[in-house]
C-alpha positions in Angstrom: 161.8 143.6 80.8 162.2 140.0 81.8 165.0 139.0 84.2 168.1 137.8 82.5 170.4 134.9 83.4 174.0 134.2 82.3 175.2 130.6 81.8 178.9 129.8 81.4 179.8 126.5 79.8 183.4 125.7 80.8 184.6 123.0 78.5 188.1 121.7 77.8 188.5 123.3 74.4 186.3 126.4 74.8 184.3 128.4 77.3 180.9 129.7 76.2 178.5 132.3 77.5 174.7 132.4 77.0 172.7 135.3 78.3 169.0 134.8 78.1 165.8 136.4 79.2 163.5 134.2 81.4 159.9 134.2 80.2 157.0 134.1 82.7 156.4 130.5 81.5 160.0 129.6 82.5 161.4 129.4 79.0 164.7 131.1 77.9 165.1 133.5 75.0 168.8 134.0 74.1 169.9 137.6 73.9 173.7 137.2 73.6 176.3 134.5 73.0 180.1 134.6 73.2 182.8 131.9 72.9 186.5 131.8 73.8 188.9 129.0 72.9 191.0 127.7 75.8 192.4 124.3 74.7 193.0 123.0 78.2 194.0 119.6 76.7 197.2 121.1 75.2 198.8 121.0 78.7 198.1 117.3 79.2 200.2 114.3 78.2 203.2 116.2 76.9 201.1 118.7 74.9 202.7 121.7 73.2 201.8 124.3 75.9 202.9 124.3 79.6 200.1 124.2 82.2 200.8 127.7 83.6 200.4 129.3 80.2 197.2 127.4 79.4 195.8 128.1 82.9 196.4 131.9 82.5 194.7 131.8 79.1 191.7 130.0 80.6 191.5 132.6 83.4 191.6 135.4 80.9 188.9 133.8 78.8 186.6 133.3 81.9 187.1 136.9 83.0 186.4 138.2 79.5 183.2 136.3 79.3 182.1 137.5 82.8 182.8 141.1 81.6 180.8 140.4 78.4 177.8 139.4 80.6 177.9 142.6 82.7 176.0 144.9 80.2 173.1 142.5 80.2 172.8 142.8 84.0 171.9 139.1 84.7 170.1 138.5 88.0 171.7 135.0 88.1 174.9 133.4 86.9 175.7 129.7 86.6 178.8 127.8 85.5 178.5 124.3 84.1 
């Protein structure tokens, strides 16, 4: 089995997870993808949600994606 990596894309409207196997040539073959909406912008500029609520939602989303990566046993993790 090829080693696996987990990449977390932490954007302002959603957080995404890509788990991929690394080929011997250095390419990536996706094996799992997950996405969670976070809507961080809703707390800015008089948005509809207060920052503590949005922050807690973002933390829950990040923890959920980290947990979703566990069964794939990635040897490396990176957040972008």
